[in-house]
C-alpha positions in Angstrom: 56.7 -12.4 108.7 52.9 -12.8 107.7 53.0 -9.5 105.5 56.3 -10.6 103.7 54.8 -14.0 102.9 51.5 -12.4 101.8 53.7 -10.2 99.3 55.6 -13.1 97.9 52.5 -15.2 97.5 51.1 -12.3 95.6 53.9 -11.8 93.3 54.1 -15.5 92.5 50.5 -15.3 91.5 51.1 -12.4 89.3 53.8 -14.2 87.7 52.1 -17.2 87.2 49.1 -15.4 85.7 51.5 -13.6 83.4 53.0 -17.0 82.3 49.6 -18.4 81.7 48.6 -15.4 79.8 51.8 -15.4 77.6 51.5 -19.2 76.9 47.7 -18.8 76.2 48.6 -15.9 73.9 51.2 -17.9 72.2 48.9 -20.9 71.7 46.0 -18.5 70.5 48.5 -16.8 68.0 49.8 -20.0 66.8 46.2 -21.3 66.1 45.5 -18.1 64.2 48.7 -18.5 62.0 48.2 -22.2 61.5 46.6 -23.7 58.5 42.7 -24.0 58.9 42.7 -27.6 57.9 46.3 -29.1 57.8 45.2 -32.4 56.3 43.0 -30.9 53.6 45.2 -31.0 50.5 42.3 -29.7 48.1 43.3 -26.5 46.1 41.0 -23.6 45.8 41.2 -20.6 43.2 41.4 -17.3 44.9 41.2 -14.1 43.1 42.8 -10.7 44.1 41.1 -8.0 42.1 42.8 -4.7 40.9 42.5 -2.2 43.8 42.1 -4.8 46.6 43.5 -3.7 49.8 45.2 -6.2 52.4 42.1 -5.8 54.5 40.0 -6.9 51.4 42.1 -9.8 50.6 42.3 -10.9 54.3 38.5 -10.8 54.8 38.0 -12.8 51.6 40.6 -15.4 52.5 39.0 -15.9 56.0 35.6 -16.0 54.2 36.9 -18.9 51.9 38.2 -20.8 54.8 41.9 -20.2 53.7 43.3 -18.5 56.7 42.1 -18.4 60.4 42.0 -14.6 60.9 41.6 -11.7 58.3 42.7 -9.1 60.7 45.9 -10.7 61.5 46.5 -11.1 57.8 46.0 -7.4 57.3 48.1 -6.5 60.2 50.9 -8.8 59.2 50.7 -7.3 55.6 51.1 -3.9 56.9 54.2 -4.9 59.0 55.8 -6.7 56.1 54.7 -4.1 53.3 52.9 -6.8 51.4 50.0 -4.6 50.4 52.3 -2.7 48.1 53.4 -5.8 46.4 49.8 -7.4 46.0 49.5 -8.5 42.3 45.8 -8.9 40.8 45.4 -12.4 39.4 44.1 -15.9 40.4 46.1 -17.8 42.8 46.0 -21.5 43.7 45.7 -21.9 47.5 44.7 -24.7 49.9 43.5 -24.6 53.5 46.4 -26.8 54.3 48.7 -23.9 53.9 49.7 -21.8 56.9 49.2 -18.0 57.0 52.9 -17.5 56.3 52.7 -19.9 53.3 49.6 -18.0 52.0 51.2 -14.8 52.2 54.4 -16.2 50.6 52.6 -17.2 47.6 50.5 -13.8 47.4 53.7 -11.6 47.9 55.6 -13.6 45.2 52.8 -12.9 42.7 52.7 -16.7 41.9 49.4 -16.3 39.8 47.9 -19.2 38.1 48.9 -19.0 34.4 47.2 -21.1 31.5 49.8 -22.2 28.9 48.5 -23.2 25.5 50.0 -24.1 22.2 48.4 -22.9 19.0 50.0 -24.8 16.1 50.2 -23.3 12.8 47.3 -24.1 10.3 44.4 -23.7 12.8 41.4 -21.7 11.7 39.9 -18.9 14.1 37.3 -21.5 15.4 39.7 -24.3 15.9 41.8 -21.9 17.9 38.8 -20.9 19.8 38.6 -24.6 20.6 42.0 -24.7 21.8 41.7 -21.8 24.1 38.7 -23.1 25.6 40.2 -26.5 26.3 43.1 -24.9 27.8 40.9 -23.0 30.2 42.0 -19.6 28.9 38.4 -18.3 28.3 35.0 -19.6 27.8 33.6 -20.1 24.3 30.8 -17.5 24.9 33.3 -15.0 26.0 35.7 -15.6 23.0 32.7 -15.6 20.6 31.4 -12.4 21.9 34.9 -10.8 21.6 35.2 -11.9 18.1 31.7 -11.0 17.1 31.9 -7.6 18.7 35.1 -6.8 16.9 38.2 -5.1 18.4 38.3 -1.4 18.0 41.9 -0.1 17.7 43.1 -3.5 16.2 44.6 -1.6 13.2 43.5 -4.7 11.0 43.2 -3.6 7.3 39.6 -3.6 6.2 38.8 -7.1 5.0 37.6 -7.9 1.5 34.0 -8.7 0.5 33.1 -12.3 1.2 35.7 -12.9 4.1 34.0 -15.4 6.5 36.2 -14.3 9.7 38.1 -10.9 9.5 40.7 -12.3 12.1 41.2 -15.4 10.1 45.0 -15.8 9.5 46.0 -13.0 12.2 45.8 -14.9 15.4 49.4 -15.9 15.3 50.2 -19.6 16.1 52.5 -19.7 19.2 52.7 -20.8 22.7 50.9 -18.4 25.0 51.0 -18.0 28.8 47.7 -16.3 29.9 47.2 -15.5 33.6 43.8 -16.9 34.7 41.1 -14.4 34.3 42.6 -12.8 31.2 39.6 -11.1 29.4 38.8 -12.7 26.1 39.3 -9.5 24.3 42.9 -9.3 25.8 43.5 -12.7 24.6 42.6 -12.0 20.9 44.6 -8.7 21.3 47.6 -10.5 22.5 47.6 -13.1 19.6 47.2 -10.3 17.0 50.0 -8.3 18.7 52.0 -11.5 18.4 51.4 -11.5 14.6 52.5 -7.9 14.3 55.7 -8.3 16.2 56.7 -11.9 14.6 56.0 -10.5 11.1 57.5 -6.9 11.6 60.6 -7.5 9.7 58.9 -9.6 6.8 56.1 -7.0 6.3 58.7 -4.5 5.0 59.2 -6.6 1.9 55.5 -6.6 1.0 55.7 -3.3 -1.1 58.8 -4.5 -3.1 56.9 -7.7 -4.0 53.7 -5.8 -4.8 51.7 -7.6 -2.1 49.1 -6.4 0.2 49.1 -7.8 3.6 45.7 -9.6 2.9 47.2 -11.2 -0.2 50.3 -12.3 1.5 48.6 -13.9 4.5 46.0 -15.5 2.1 48.5 -17.1 0.0 50.7 -18.2 3.1 47.7 -19.7 4.7 47.0 -22.0 1.7 50.8 -23.0 1.6 50.6 -23.7 5.4 47.7 -26.1 4.7 49.3 -27.8 1.8 52.9 -28.5 2.9 53.9 -31.3 5.2 57.6 -30.9 4.8 59.2 -27.4 5.5 61.9 -27.5 2.7 58.9 -28.0 0.1 57.1 -24.9 1.2 59.0 -22.5 -1.1 58.3 -24.9 -4.1 54.5 -25.0 -3.2 54.5 -21.2 -3.0 56.1 -21.2 -6.5 53.6 -23.5 -7.9 50.7 -21.2 -6.8 52.6 -18.2 -8.1 53.1 -19.9 -11.4 49.3 -20.9 -11.7 48.4 -17.3 -10.7 50.7 -15.8 -13.4 49.2 -18.1 -16.2 45.7 -17.5 -15.3 45.1 -21.1 -14.0 43.0 -21.9 -10.9 44.8 -22.6 -7.8 42.9 -25.9 -7.4 43.9 -26.3 -3.8 42.0 -28.9 -1.7 42.7 -26.9 1.3 40.5 -24.1 0.1 37.7 -26.6 -0.6 37.8 -28.1 3.0 37.6 -24.5 4.3 34.7 -23.8 2.0 32.7 -26.8 3.1 33.1 -25.4 6.8 33.1 -28.9 8.3 35.7 -31.7 8.8 35.9 -34.1 5.8 37.5 -37.4 6.6 39.5 -38.9 3.6 39.4 -37.4 0.1 37.2 -34.8 -1.3 34.3 -35.8 -3.7 33.3 -34.4 -6.9 30.4 -32.6 -5.1 33.0 -31.2 -2.5 35.2 -29.9 -5.5 32.2 -28.1 -7.1 30.8 -26.5 -3.9 29.7 -23.0 -4.5 31.9 -20.8 -2.5 34.4 -17.9 -3.1 36.9 -19.9 -1.2 36.7 -23.0 -3.6 39.7 -22.3 -5.8 38.6 -25.3 -8.1 35.7 -23.1 -9.5 36.7 -19.5 -8.4 39.8 -18.0 -10.3 42.5 -16.4 -8.3 43.0 -16.2 -4.6 40.0 -16.8 -2.0 38.7 -13.5 -0.4 40.8 -14.1 2.7 43.1 -16.4 4.7 41.9 -20.1 5.5 44.1 -20.6 8.5 46.8 -18.9 10.5 50.0 -19.4 8.8 53.4 -19.8 10.6 56.7 -18.3 9.6 57.7 -21.1 7.2 54.6 -20.4 5.0 54.9 -16.7 5.4 58.6 -16.6 4.3 57.9 -19.1 1.4 55.4 -16.6 -0.2 57.9 -13.9 0.0 60.8 -16.1 -1.2 59.3 -18.7 -3.5 61.6 -21.2 -5.3 62.7 -20.3 -8.8 61.1 -23.4 -10.4 58.6 -23.9 -13.2 56.4 -26.3 -11.5 52.6 -26.1 -11.8 51.4 -29.3 -9.9 52.3 -31.1 -6.8 51.0 -34.0 -4.9 51.8 -35.0 -1.3 53.3 -38.2 -0.5 52.4 -40.3 2.6 55.5 -39.0 4.6 54.4 -35.4 4.0 56.8 -34.4 1.3 55.5 -33.6 -2.1 56.2 -34.6 -5.8 56.3 -31.7 -8.2 55.6 -31.4 -11.9 55.7 -29.0 -14.8 53.2 -30.9 -17.0 49.9 -32.5 -16.4 51.1 -35.7 -17.8 54.2 -35.8 -15.3 51.6 -34.8 -12.5 49.4 -38.0 -13.4 52.6 -40.1 -13.2 53.3 -38.8 -9.7 49.6 -39.3 -8.6 49.8 -42.9 -9.7 53.2 -43.2 -7.8 51.6 -41.8 -4.7 48.6 -44.1 -5.1 50.8 -46.9 -5.1 52.6 -46.0 -2.0 49.4 -45.8 -0.1 48.0 -49.2 -1.1 48.5 -51.7 2.0 
């Protein structure tokens, strides 16, 4: 009797120890997979670099306080084959996320993407400002990419006097750049977008006796001058007609570009006479290069100008333009617009 009772007591002790171990292990494991700080909703940026292993990622996550255990992340990743799905990029994580939630974000490749819209008519420098404001890249990085040039860009050699070789060729569009995209890649993407968007139009250049530079330069002026899309082909025709007759383009937009700084209100006589190859009031023909990035409306307008005899136009307050063939008619239109602008 004494021996049997002792055996039963021993088995009970072992069973109790096993239960305690299992419960303790479960609690310990639960602690490891739980959020490090469940009530801390602050977000952190976490970068997975190209070539990082699950062990590398787990170590970095634990070091940044985003998970409890790096080795458990690594082990779980191997079991669930996460390592083969890790996508390089920047992720938004929080210490309030559990290990399972962190792994779900990483396995889905849900990287941080910066979305930015570049409207038509922006200069390269204004485009850079938009990209910086959209957190796509730093100004220093973008300036460096533009300054160093982009080998392999396949951009035709710029003409003498061009201020910025990429002016006009960073296509205006809405872009989604993964966080951490190199500045050089940002510029290449925008140039590639220009190539793709204009591919069908560029085939018409030879037939119209236009070079790529001449086409984009004239389109950039049309882009800056039109405020109402249906007027763009008429404005393109005005510039074509003036060039054909040996008249100066006299585009205010080119003067503003020549000045190189914002001008509020109308241009002064001093502005109109500024010495610059971009000032089409004093320099005959087209400026040496584009003055902004034209969109498809302006690019198409240059290829398909309206068949009209107009030589002048003036913009009304609503963005539409009044057109004239003679200078006398133009003066009447100017007076009409001035009357509209009076309070």
